[in-house]
C-alpha positions as CSV (number, residue, x, y, z in Angstrom):
1,M,-238.6,38.3,179.4
2,T,-239.8,35.9,176.7
3,K,-239.4,32.2,177.6
4,T,-240.2,29.0,176.0
5,S,-241.0,26.1,178.3
6,N,-238.0,25.4,180.6
7,S,-235.4,26.9,178.3
8,L,-233.4,30.1,178.3
9,P,-235.0,33.3,177.3
10,L,-235.1,34.1,173.6
11,T,-235.2,37.8,174.2
12,I,-234.7,40.2,177.0
13,P,-236.6,43.4,176.4
14,L,-234.9,46.7,177.3
15,N,-237.1,49.6,177.9
16,I,-235.4,53.0,177.8
17,P,-237.2,55.7,179.8
18,A,-238.6,58.5,177.7
19,Y,-238.2,61.0,180.5
20,W,-234.4,61.2,180.8
21,T,-232.8,64.6,180.5
22,P,-230.3,65.0,177.8
23,E,-227.6,64.9,180.5
24,Q,-228.9,61.6,181.9
25,A,-229.0,60.1,178.4
26,F,-225.5,61.2,177.7
27,A,-224.3,59.8,181.0
28,V,-225.7,56.4,180.0
29,V,-224.0,56.6,176.6
30,E,-220.7,57.4,178.3
31,L,-221.2,54.4,180.7
32,L,-221.9,52.1,177.8
33,D,-218.8,53.4,175.9
34,D,-216.6,52.7,179.0
35,L,-218.2,49.3,179.5
36,R,-217.5,48.4,175.8
37,D,-213.9,49.6,176.1
38,R,-213.3,47.6,179.3
39,I,-214.8,44.4,177.9
40,W,-212.8,44.8,174.7
41,A,-209.6,45.4,176.7
42,H,-210.2,42.1,178.6
43,Y,-211.8,39.9,176.0
44,G,-210.7,41.6,172.7
45,V,-208.4,38.9,171.5
46,S,-210.8,36.1,172.3
47,C,-213.7,38.0,170.6
48,S,-211.5,38.6,167.5
49,T,-210.6,34.9,167.4
50,N,-214.1,33.7,167.8
51,T,-215.4,36.2,165.2
52,A,-212.8,35.1,162.7
53,T,-213.5,31.4,163.1
54,S,-217.3,31.8,163.3
55,T,-219.3,30.7,160.3
56,A,-221.9,33.5,160.8
57,S,-221.1,37.0,159.8
58,P,-220.7,39.3,162.8
59,T,-223.4,41.9,163.3
60,V,-222.2,45.3,164.4
61,I,-224.7,47.5,166.0
62,T,-223.7,51.1,166.3
63,P,-226.1,53.1,168.3
64,T,-226.3,56.8,167.6
65,I,-227.7,59.5,169.7
66,Q,-228.0,63.2,169.1
67,L,-228.1,65.5,172.1
68,T,-228.6,69.2,172.0
69,I,-227.7,71.0,175.2
70,R,-228.3,74.7,175.2
71,R,-226.0,76.8,177.4
72,S,-228.9,77.9,179.4
73,E,-229.8,74.3,180.3
74,S,-226.3,73.2,181.2
75,P,-225.9,72.2,184.9
76,Y,-222.1,72.8,184.6
77,R,-222.0,76.6,184.5
């Protein structure tokens, strides 16, 4: 966490493990999708209103991940 004296952090680093299996990575992506959907369902109108009245342009970050799971590697057989 980066801090300046007695103030809130400017950034919060997020290290993603490089040793996840494709299945674990996909589970995290599904969790984040569900979290986004639940937050939007609860705060969507407020978020839309705040974005519309904001002077700054909203930044949309769309993460992409490509997973290749071979049938021989699938734990669901």
